N, C-alpha and C positions, 0 to 999 in steps of 0.2 A: 497577437501577443495575448497571453492569458492575463486577466486582471484579477488580482486577489485583494480582498479588502476586509476590514474589521470596522464596522461603524462604531462611533464613540458611545452609542447607547447599548452596544452588545456586551455580554458578560466577558470577564477577563479570560485569558487563555491559561492562566496559572502555570506559565513556563512551558507549556506544551506547544509543539509545532503544528498548528492548523490555522485555517482562515475561515471566518464565518461565511464569506461569500466568494464565489468563483464565477467569473464571466468567461465562458469558453471562447477560445479563438476560433478562427476558421481553420478547418483541418479535417482529418479523418478520425472519427471516434472509434476507439478501441475498447471493447468491453471484454474483460478477462474472466475466465472461470475462476472460482476460488482457488487460491494458491496455498498449498500446504507444504509441509516439510519433507516432501519426497524429492529425491534427486532424479536425474534423467534416467536412471535405471530402476526407479521405483523403490529405492531404499529409503527408509526413514532416517533422517538426520536429526540427532539430538533427542534420543529417547529420554523421557522424563526431564527435559531441559528446554524450557520455553524460550530462553534467549537464543539457543542454538537453532531451535525450530523457526523462530521469526526471522532470523538471519537467512535461513534457507528459503523461507517464503519470499523475502525481498530479493534474493538472488534469482529465484524463479521469475518474479515479476520483471526484473531487469533484463533477463534473457528474452522474454516476450517483447518487451518494449524495443530492445535493440533489433529484434528481427524485422521491425517495420520502420526503423529510423527514429524511434522514440527514446526519451530520457525520463528520469524520475520527475523532472520539472513539468512534464506534460500531463502528469496525473491531476485530474480535476476533482476526483472523489475517491475516498478510500474507506471501506468498511472493514473493521477488524472484529472477528469473532474469537472469543477466548473462553477457556473453561474456568480458570481459578483467579480470584481477585488478587491473590498474593503474587501473581505473575505480572501485574500491571507495571511495576517498576522496570522489569526487563523489557516489556513491550515498549514502554515510553522511551527507554534508553536507546534501543535499536532504531526505533522510529525517528528519534531526534538525530541520530547519526546519519540516517539515510535521507531525511527530508528536512532541510534547513527551513526556518520560518518563512523566508522569502519565496520558497517554492512549495510550501506545504499545501496539500489539497484540503477541501472540505472533508471532514471526517466524522465517523461514528464508531464507537466501541460498543460491542454487544457481548455481554456475558451469556453463555449458553450452557446447557447441561451436557452437551456432547457434540462431536463432529462426526464425520463419516466413518472413522474407525477409532477405537478407544485410545490408541496411543498418540493421537493428534491433540495438541494443546492449543493451537492457534491457526487461524485461516485468514488470509487477506483477499479482499475482493475489490480490485481497483478499476477505475474507469479513467482512460486517458484520451486526450485529443492531440494527435500528432499534426503539427503544422504541415501544410501542403508542401512547403519547400524542403522538408526533411523526410516526408513519408515515402516509403517504397513498399512494394508488395514483398512478402516473405519469399525467400529464394530456395525453396526445397520442394 
């Protein structure tokens, strides 16, 4: 079982869903490539719309997790790269919808001048640990 904690001496979360510390459970570690707002056919979802893009990013992450028996609650770390500070409310909104405080991973947000292509506004890089009792090899 994953242990998530926030020591009393840690800085406050300011209403955001993350935990200062994560102790990984026994299981299979899944490291994912950065997930952007491309669908399965390579189409951009949410042109000039960070909220739509981050939703697609989370959808992509969920598909990868499910392929091996994982769930959002198995994420132990999440790095979010984003371009524009004004997109932070949309990023935080969708992140909070997908990751309740009791399952939130350790996280970092990094503002960057660009991603792999100019139309991308946000990218997620998660790490998950899938418990042995749920893990299965992908079936394709």
